[in-house]
N, C-alpha and C positions, 0 to 999 in steps of 0.2 A: 426500537432500534431500526435504523434505515438499512435496507439491503439493495444491492444492484444485481441484475441477472447476468448470466454468462456473456452475452454480447457486450454489455457495458463494462464488465470486468475485463474483457479482452481489450477493449479500447483503453481503459485506465492503466492496465499493466504493460501493454505493448506486446502481449503474447497473442499468438493466433488462437482461435477457438479450440482447435485440435490440441495445441500445446498446453493450453489452460486445462483442458479436460485431462490430459495426461498427468500434469502436475498435481491436480486436485483429486483425481479419482484413481487412475491406474497406478501411479507411483505413490500417491498419497503423501506428497511432500508437504503440502499445505491444504488440508481438506476444506471443502466448501462449508460455510456456516450452516446452510440448509441444503441438504443433498436433494437431487431431483426425485420427485415422488414417483415418477414412472418414466419410461423411455419417451424422449421427445420433450420433456418438461425441463426448463432451465434450473440450474443450481442457483443459489443466492449467496452473496458475499457481503460482509460488513466492511467498513472502512479499515478496520484493523487487519483483516485478512488481505485486503488489497494492498495495504502498506507492506505487509510481510512478503507478498508476491512480488511487489516492485523491488524490494530489497534483494530477494532471491534472483530476480532478473539481472540486477546490477552485479551481484556476485558472480553470476554465470557469464555474463557478457563482458564485463570490464576486467574482472579478476580471474576469469577462467577456472573457477572453483567447481568441484563436483558437488552438486547439491545434496545428493543422497547421503553423503558423509556428514552433512550439517543439518540433517532432519531434526535432531534433538534441539539444536539452537533455534531453528525456525519455529518449532512448537513452543519452546520456552518464551521466545520473543512475543509470539501471538498471545500466549497466556498473560504475560505481563501487560501488554497493550490493552487488554480487556479492562484493566483497572486504572488506566491512564487516560487523562483528558486529552482530547484532540488539540485543544488550545495550548495545553502545557507542553506539547511536543515541539512547538515552534521555537526555533533557535537551538534545538538540541542536536547533538551528533551521536550517532551510534558507534561505539568503539567495540570492535570484535577483537577479543584478547586471545583467542585460541582455546582449544579443548572445550568448545561450546560455551565458553564464558564470554560475557559481554556486559556493557553498561552504557547507560545514557549519560552523556556529559554535556556541560555548558561550554567549556573551552578545552582546547587541546592540551593545556598544561596539566590537566588532571590525569593524563596517561603518558606524560612526557618521559617517564623512566621506563615504561614498558613498550614492547613492540605491539602495534595494533593496526588494524585496518579501520579507517575512519570513514563513515558514511554520513554525509549531511542529510538531514531529514527534510529540510525546507522545500527542496524541489519536488519531492514526493508528496509532501503535504499540500503543496499548491495544486498539483494535478488532482489529488483526492478532494480538495476543497471545491474545485470546480465541478467535479463529478457527483458529489454528494450534497452540494449546496451547504457546505460547512463553513464556519467563519475563517477568514484569513487575517489574523492579527497583524501580520507584517505590513499590511496596507492601511491599518487603522492607527489613530493617534490615541491609544489608551482606552478606547471604548468599542465594544462589539456591537454589531447591528442587532436590533431586536428581531428583524426578519431579514434573512439573507435574500438579496436581490435575485440571484438565480432561482431560488425556491419560489419566490413570488411569481416570476415570469413562467416558471415551469408548471405551476399550478394552473395557469391560464392556457398554456399551450399543450399540456400533456406531461408526461413524465420528465423530470429534470435530466435524468441520465440519457434520455434520447437525444438531447441537444449538445452532447459533448463533441467538440471538434477534435480531430486527430492531433492538432497542434497543442492541445491541452496536456498531452503526456509529455514527459521531459524530453524524450528523443524519438518520438514516433514509434512505429511498429518495429519490433525487434524479432530476430529469429534466434532460436536456441537449438542446440543439438540434443 
């Protein structure tokens, strides 16, 4: 499994390094996949954890939800993503149904009778795809690349995550209270 360190996770989520540490350590909303071994060493994050953090940022910034109350939802989503393919998530929408229940849907008519907060995953997946050199099926015509172009170039120049531009995140750096 591929991991990114705290600075790259900060760029991918739009959280400051301090806010990322608060959310992953002190408040433990979404713990890091690999905790720092000692003081000064970076934590490491999988694409699933980055996706959950990006969703948490969206819930906090756009919908002004208190994240501590949704800690169970965030951990359940992360657990489910561990057994879901990155490619299978493209075109999916996350429907938050309330009471920490949620589901991934293909079209909005699947929850037409219920109230729900709908979060489209493609913008988040596009940023993660660039940061982790994962496939982006939305730009392909039915066939995935054998080798991801960012991964090939990253291997020649250094770590792939070191070459992420701030514009690759959906809305740049965000602040949170």
